[in-house]
C-alpha positions as CSV (number, residue, x, y, z in Angstrom):
1,M,-36.1,-26.4,-56.5
2,I,-35.5,-23.9,-59.3
3,H,-33.3,-21.0,-58.3
4,H,-33.7,-17.7,-60.1
5,E,-30.5,-15.6,-60.2
6,E,-29.5,-12.7,-62.4
7,P,-26.9,-13.9,-64.9
8,Q,-23.5,-12.4,-64.3
9,M,-21.1,-12.4,-67.2
10,S,-17.5,-12.0,-66.7
11,E,-15.7,-9.2,-68.5
12,K,-14.1,-11.8,-70.7
13,Q,-17.4,-13.3,-71.8
14,S,-19.2,-10.1,-72.3
15,D,-16.4,-8.5,-74.4
16,D,-15.8,-11.2,-77.0
17,G,-17.7,-14.3,-76.3
18,A,-14.5,-16.2,-75.3
19,G,-16.4,-18.2,-72.7
20,L,-18.7,-19.6,-75.4
21,A,-15.8,-20.3,-77.7
22,E,-14.0,-22.2,-75.0
23,A,-17.2,-24.2,-74.2
24,D,-17.6,-24.9,-77.9
25,A,-14.1,-26.2,-78.2
26,R,-14.5,-28.4,-75.1
27,A,-17.8,-29.8,-76.4
28,L,-16.1,-30.8,-79.6
29,Q,-13.2,-32.4,-77.8
30,V,-15.7,-34.6,-75.8
31,R,-17.6,-35.3,-79.0
32,A,-14.3,-36.6,-80.6
33,Q,-14.0,-39.1,-77.8
34,Y,-17.6,-40.3,-78.4
35,E,-16.8,-40.7,-82.1
36,Q,-13.8,-42.9,-81.3
37,I,-16.0,-45.1,-79.2
38,E,-18.8,-45.2,-81.8
39,Q,-16.3,-46.1,-84.5
40,R,-14.9,-49.0,-82.5
41,L,-18.3,-50.3,-81.4
42,L,-20.5,-49.5,-84.4
43,G,-18.0,-49.1,-87.2
44,R,-19.3,-45.6,-87.8
45,T,-20.1,-42.4,-86.0
46,W,-23.6,-41.2,-85.2
47,T,-25.5,-39.5,-88.1
48,L,-26.9,-36.0,-87.8
49,P,-30.5,-37.4,-87.2
50,E,-29.1,-39.6,-84.4
51,L,-27.4,-36.7,-82.8
52,A,-30.6,-34.6,-83.1
53,L,-32.6,-37.4,-81.4
54,G,-30.1,-37.6,-78.6
55,F,-30.5,-33.8,-78.1
56,T,-34.3,-34.0,-78.1
57,N,-34.3,-36.9,-75.7
58,D,-32.2,-35.0,-73.2
59,A,-34.2,-31.7,-73.7
60,A,-37.4,-33.6,-73.0
61,Y,-36.0,-35.0,-69.8
62,V,-35.2,-31.4,-68.7
63,G,-38.9,-30.8,-68.9
64,R,-39.6,-33.7,-66.5
65,L,-36.8,-32.4,-64.2
66,V,-38.5,-29.0,-64.1
67,L,-41.7,-30.7,-63.1
68,A,-39.7,-32.5,-60.4
69,A,-38.2,-29.3,-59.2
70,E,-41.7,-27.8,-58.9
71,R,-42.7,-31.0,-57.0
72,T,-45.3,-32.1,-59.6
73,W,-43.3,-35.0,-60.9
74,D,-41.4,-37.5,-58.8
75,I,-37.9,-38.7,-59.7
76,D,-35.3,-40.7,-57.8
77,G,-32.1,-38.8,-57.0
78,D,-31.1,-35.2,-56.5
79,V,-33.2,-33.0,-58.8
80,D,-30.8,-30.1,-58.7
81,A,-27.9,-32.2,-59.6
82,E,-29.8,-33.9,-62.4
83,L,-31.0,-30.5,-63.7
84,R,-27.4,-29.1,-63.7
85,H,-26.2,-32.2,-65.5
86,K,-29.0,-32.3,-68.2
87,L,-28.9,-28.6,-68.9
88,A,-25.1,-28.8,-69.4
89,E,-25.6,-31.8,-71.6
90,C,-28.2,-30.0,-73.7
91,L,-25.8,-27.2,-74.1
92,W,-23.2,-29.7,-75.2
93,W,-25.6,-31.1,-77.8
94,V,-26.2,-27.6,-79.2
95,F,-22.5,-27.1,-79.8
96,V,-22.2,-30.6,-81.3
97,L,-25.2,-30.1,-83.6
98,A,-24.1,-26.6,-84.6
99,D,-20.7,-27.9,-85.6
100,R,-22.2,-30.7,-87.7
101,L,-24.5,-28.1,-89.4
102,G,-21.7,-25.6,-90.0
103,V,-23.0,-23.0,-87.5
104,D,-20.5,-20.9,-85.6
105,M,-22.5,-21.1,-82.3
106,P,-20.6,-18.5,-80.3
107,E,-21.0,-16.0,-83.2
108,A,-24.7,-17.0,-83.7
109,Y,-25.4,-16.6,-80.0
110,E,-23.8,-13.2,-79.8
111,S,-25.5,-11.8,-82.9
112,T,-28.9,-13.3,-81.9
113,M,-28.7,-11.8,-78.4
114,D,-27.7,-8.5,-79.9
115,R,-30.7,-8.5,-82.2
116,I,-33.1,-9.6,-79.5
117,D,-31.7,-7.0,-77.0
118,A,-32.1,-4.2,-79.6
119,G,-35.7,-5.3,-80.3
120,L,-36.6,-5.5,-76.6
121,A,-35.0,-2.1,-75.9
122,Q,-37.1,-0.6,-78.7
123,T,-40.2,-2.2,-77.4
124,L,-39.5,-1.0,-73.9
125,R,-39.1,2.6,-75.2
126,S,-42.3,2.3,-77.1
127,V,-44.3,1.2,-74.1
128,G,-42.9,4.0,-71.9
129,A,-40.7,1.9,-69.7
């Protein structure tokens, strides 16, 4: 079942995005291990399009897991555990793709959220909320 909880950011995360920076670094450490395996088995590492395809495959599976959580799609296993795993894996893919594309994901996230937050605050003011 899908649980809706208010996100709670630690002081460390809200102050400087350190949590995202640590997650980014960890994702790249794990990717480096995958690259070692790919190099040994394939003689090369995955290309950017192959990485993107891996991400889209996992993201699509999240959609099926959401259906399973809503009990409109049946899967074997623990839906909540699978959702946690696939959502985390999708986040990992985002960090990996961002790195390959030269995007500082922690900075991009912070600046994007700041821009969205400011726009939403302005909209709320204009609709009298």
